[in-house]
N, C-alpha and C positions, 0 to 999 in steps of 0.2 A: 504494500500500500504506500503510495507516494504522499508527500506532504506539500501543500501549496507553498510557493516561495513567500507569499504574503505572511505566512505564519511566523517566520523568523523575525520579522520586524514589528509584529503586533504586540500590544501590551497584554498583561494577564487578563484585564477586564475585557478587552476585545476578544481574546481567545475564548473566554467563558461564553460570550454571546455567539461566537462562531462566524462573525462577519465584521467588516469595517466599512465606514462611510468614506467614499471618495468624493471628488468634486461633482461628477455626473452620475455616479453609480453607487450601489452597495455591492461589495465583493465578498464572496464566501471564502473564509480562511481555510476551509477544509479541502476545497477542490479548485478554487480560483474563479468559479462561475460569477459573472457580473449581472446585476439586475439594474436596469437603467431607471433613474429617477424620472418622475413625471409620466410614467406609463402605467396604465391600469392592466393588471394581469388576471385573466380568467383561469380558474382552476376548479374543476368539478362543479361547474355552474355558479361559482362564486367569484366576485371581482375583488381583487386585492390591490392596494397601493404598494409601491415598490418595497418599502422596508418590511411591511407585513408579509409580503410574498417571499422574502428571504427566509422567514421562519418556515413557510410552507416548503421551500426548497430544501432546507436543512432536515426537516422531519421526513420528507419523502426520499431524499437521496442518501442521508446519513443516519437517520433515526433520531440521533441527538448528538450534541457536541461531545458529551461524555462517552457515548458508545463508539464514536469515531476515534477519539483520541486514545481510549483504553485499548483499542485493537491495533494500534501502531506497533511497529517492530521495536524490539528491545533497544536498538541503537538510538531510537528517538526518546523512549520513555524511561529506560533504565530498569524496567519492571520485568520480573520473571513471569512465566505463564501462571504460576500459582498465585502470585501477587495480583495479577490481572483478574483472575477468577474471584479472589476475595473482594477486590474493589467493586466488581460488578454486582456481587451479592449484597455488599454493604450499601451500594447505591440504590438497590431495589428495596431497601428497608428491612432486610433480613436480620433477625436477632442472632446472637452468638450461637444459641442452641440450634436454630434453623440452619445456619451456615455449616455448623459441624455435621448435622445430619445429611445435608445435601452433598457435602464434599467427602463425607465418610472418613474424617481424620480426627484423631485425638479426642478432646472433650471441649466443652464450652470454654474452659480456662485456656485451652490451646488457642482458640480463636481470639480470645482477649489478648493473648501475647502477640498474635499476628497484628491485631489492631495497634498495639503499642509500637511494634516494629515499623509499621507504616507511618505512624506519627513521628517517629524518630527520623524517618526518611524525609518527611515534610520539613522538619526543623533543619536538617542538613541542607536541603534545597534552598531554604530561605537564606541561610548563612552564605551559601555559594552565590546566590543572586546579589546579595549585599556586597560581597567581595568583588564581584565583577563590576558593579556600579561604582564602587570606590576606585577600582582600577581605571575605569573610563575617565572619572573625574581627575585622577592623578596624572594620567598620561595624555589626556585630551585626544586620545586616539586608540580606540579599542581595536583589537585585531579583527579585521574584516574577513568575511568568507564568501566565496562564490558557491551558492548551493546548486545542486543538480537541477536541471530543467524539470518543471513540475509535471510535464506531460510525457516525459521520456519513458519508453518501455525497457530500455537497456540499463539505465542507471539505478533506478529505484532507491535513490538517496545514498549511494555508496561513498561519495566523496564530499567532504567539506574542504574547499580550496581557498587558502588565504589569498587576499587580493594582491599581495606582493608577489606571490608565486605566479599569479595570472600574467602579470607584466613580463616576468622572466620567460614564461612559456611562449607568449606571443612574440617576443623578441627572438627567441630561438627558432621558431618555426615560420616566422614571417620576417626574414632578414632584411627585406626591402621595405618593410612597413606593412601594416595590416591590410592595406589596399592592394598589396602586391601578391605575387604567387606564393603558394605554400611549398615549403622546402621538401617535405616528405609526408607520406601517409603513415609511416611506421612510427608509432608513438604509444605511450601508455594510455590507458583509458582515461586517467585523470587529465592528461594533457589534451586528449581528444575532445573532452567536454568543453574546455576553454576555447579550443580552435573552432569547433563547430558553432559555438555561440557567437563567435566573431564573424564567421562566414555568413551566418543567418542574417546579419545586418546588411548584407548586400541585396536583400530582397525587401520590397515595400510591404508594409502592413496593409491588409485589406485588399491587396491586388491579387488577381487570379492569373496564374502562369500556365502555359502549355509545357509539355515535357521538353520541347525544343527550346523554349525560353529559359528553362531551368538549366539545361545543358550548356547553353551559350554563356550564362553567367558563371557556372562552375568551371568551364574550360579556362577561364581567366585565373582560376585558383590553382588547378592541378590537371594534368593530362587525364588522370583516371577520374573523370567527372561522374561516371556511373557509380563507383564506390562512394564518392562523396554524397551523391544524391540519396543513396540508400541509407547512409549514416544519418543524414538530416531527418529522414523519416523515422528510423529506428530510435533515435535519441529524442524524438518528440519536438524537433524544431519546425518541422513542416508536416503537412498532411496532403493527401491526394485522393482523387476519386479511384474506385477499385480498378477502372480500366486505364488509369494513368492519363486521362484526358485533361485533368485540371490539378494544379498544385497551388498551395497557399501557406503562408506562415501560420503557425498554430500556437495556441496557448498564450504565454506571456510575451511571445515575439510578435503577436498580432494585436491590433487595436479592435477593429470591427469589420468582419467579413461581410460579403454581400448577402449571405444567408441570414445573418443576424439582422441586417437592415430590413430585409423582406419580412422577417418575423415580427419586427417592431411595428411595421406598417399594418400587418395583419391584425396584431393585437389592438392597435388604436382603432382600426375599422370595426372590429368586433365590439369594442366598448361603445362606440357611437351608435351601432345598430341594435345593440342589445336592449330590449325594453324591460324596465323593472316593474315588478308587481308587488304591491304591498299586501299585507294580510295579518292574520293572527295565527300563532302557532303555540304549541305547548312542549315543554321538556318534561318527559314522564319517566319516573323512577319505576322500572318494571318489578322491583322487589316489593315495594309497598304501595304502588299505584298513585303516589303523590305526584302532583303536577305543578309546573310553573307556567302561567299563561301570560303572554305578552304580545304586543303588536310591533311590526316593523314596516317601514316604507319600502323595503326591498327584501323579499323572501330569500333571495339568493345570497344574502349575507348572514344567514343563520349560522353558518360555520364559524362566524366571528365569535358568537357566544360559546361555541364549543372550544375554541382556542382560549378564551378567557377562563373557562373552567379548567382546562388542562394546565394553564399557567397559575391557577389558584387566585385569579384576580376578579372573579365575578362579584358584583356588589350585593348579591343576595347571599348573606352569610349561611343561612340554613341549607340552601341548595348546594353551596360550595362544600360545606362540611359533609353532606351525604354523598356528594360526588367523590370526595376524597375517601370516604369510608367504603362505599360499595364499588367504586371504580367506573371507568367510562362505559364499559360493556353493559352496565346495568341501566343505562339511560338511552332513551330514544327521543328524537326530535320529530314532531308530527304537525303538519299544517292543518289548522282547523277550518279556516275559511280565507279565500282570496278576495281582496277588496275589488269591487266592481267600480271602475272609474268612469265618470260621465265625460263624454267627448264634447258635449254642447252645454253652454250655460256655466254658471258659477259652480266651482267644485273645490272645496278645501280638503285636500288629501289628509292633512294632519288631523283635522277635526273629525273626518269620517273614520279614520283609523281608531281614534280614541273611542268613538261610539261603538265600533265593532269590538274593540277590546272589552269595553264595559258589558257588552251583550254576552260574551263568552264567559267572563268572570262571574256574571250573575247566574249564568246557566250551570257552570261547573262548581262554583263556590270553592275555589282552591285555597282554602284557609285551614290552619291548624293541622289536624290529622289527615286532611284531604289534599293539602298542597302547601306550596312555599310562598304564595302571594301574601302580601300584607293588606289589610283593609284600608280603604280611603286614602288619606294623605301619604301614609307610609309607602303605599304602592307606587305613587307617582315618582318616587325617588329611585325605583329599580330600573 
């Protein structure tokens, strides 16, 4: 599993979220995927603004930041497989006894000792981070590293290359300068990463090349342009169509390809054409049949409530507590009635939705043992 280059420069708080905010985009720290600001993204019938859609991306592609990071190779985490298993069980809220039974090792006291060992590892990590920060302040120049390309299939994070070494490698293999020919293709993989990264700069981001175009550029680098072309693909600096008809820069080497631009236009068009329907729905606890009834001007945004409950931020405390207790699988979201909108004459959608909500609350009486709604004024705050 590779790590996005963005991870290495992110703060701890940014890593916990799993993404960072750039000028025009939000970028996933786990895979490098960028979500453009100002675009509304449809997902499973729901529309999301860019930052909220980044949460959707992380959940669907990586499950969670924790799940992604804990699965990384030991060279990134320093964790053994046993320690990873323990952390995953602790993260799921398992007690010492439950962890012991699931792993089949020692006793509950053994698990407590493992917890202590992990806490010791945390303390050591904090001291190390402080030492590195003090070193940076003292020297005004922390040792820089050139990380492997995030989309490369060959490297998989094998080398961290000091930036000083990068200059030495380029001087050695490009004796006439980085715009000149390559001295030889025979080099260690560590050097090859630096060389290929430099060669990739001869291609324009967002531009589509034919195989002939690629060959003509690479011929100015080395006679064996076929091998160079293959390396650029294998190490993740370029990508191509299966038939070799089109080539383009990939991942961090590329800004915005034609396909991405077409996708953005499509999403914007979908947003403009998508008609929203208001209505009343209920969140029903299938364990005790209690319901929470509410109205929304756009029924396609129901999943927004689901996200709030998942994140523990729903403003109905009783509903949130029972969601936490019974789990997501115990609840269903059901549309009770769609608001019929008048096309002619005066029509106040907010007012009509309020009336529709009152109608269903009067009908279902979702109070006390029957539901999570609060009567009268308290209900208006939900």
